[in-house]
C-alpha positions as CSV (number, residue, x, y, z in Angstrom):
1,X,9.2,4.8,0.5
2,X,8.6,2.0,2.2
3,X,8.4,3.5,5.0
4,X,5.4,5.3,3.7
5,X,3.6,2.2,2.7
6,X,4.5,2.2,-0.8
7,X,5.7,-1.2,-1.6
8,X,5.3,-0.7,-5.4
9,X,8.6,-1.2,-7.9
10,X,9.9,0.9,-10.5
11,X,12.0,4.3,-10.5
12,X,9.3,6.7,-10.2
13,X,9.9,9.8,-8.4
14,X,8.2,9.6,-4.6
15,X,5.6,12.3,-5.7
16,X,4.4,10.3,-8.5
17,X,3.6,7.6,-6.0
18,X,2.0,9.7,-3.5
19,X,-0.4,10.8,-6.1
20,X,-1.2,7.9,-7.5
21,X,-2.3,6.7,-4.2
22,X,-4.5,9.6,-3.7
23,X,-2.1,12.3,-1.6
24,X,-3.6,15.8,-2.3
25,X,-1.4,17.5,-5.2
26,X,-1.2,20.9,-2.9
27,X,0.0,19.2,-0.6
28,X,2.8,17.4,-2.6
29,X,3.7,21.2,-4.2
30,X,4.1,22.6,-0.2
31,X,6.4,19.3,0.8
32,X,8.5,19.6,-2.2
33,X,8.6,23.6,-1.8
34,X,7.2,24.4,-5.5
35,X,6.0,28.1,-5.8
36,X,4.3,27.2,-9.2
37,X,1.5,24.1,-9.1
38,X,2.5,23.4,-13.0
39,X,6.0,22.4,-11.2
40,X,4.2,19.9,-9.4
41,X,1.7,18.6,-11.7
42,X,4.5,17.3,-14.4
43,X,4.0,14.1,-12.1
44,X,0.7,13.8,-12.8
45,X,1.7,12.4,-16.6
46,X,4.5,10.1,-15.1
47,X,3.8,6.8,-13.4
48,X,4.8,3.0,-13.6
49,X,1.9,0.6,-12.8
C-alpha cells in the first residue's frame, strides 16, 4: 500500500482504500477480475478512517 501512496493504518482491503481515495469502481472491478459490479461494491461499505 505504501507503494501506491496510501499511508493509513488498519486491516482494510486495498480496494476499500482505493475507493476512499477516489479510484473509479469500474477500474477496481477490472483490477480484481470481478464479473459483476455488486461483487466490487461490497468494498464501498467497509472503511477504516
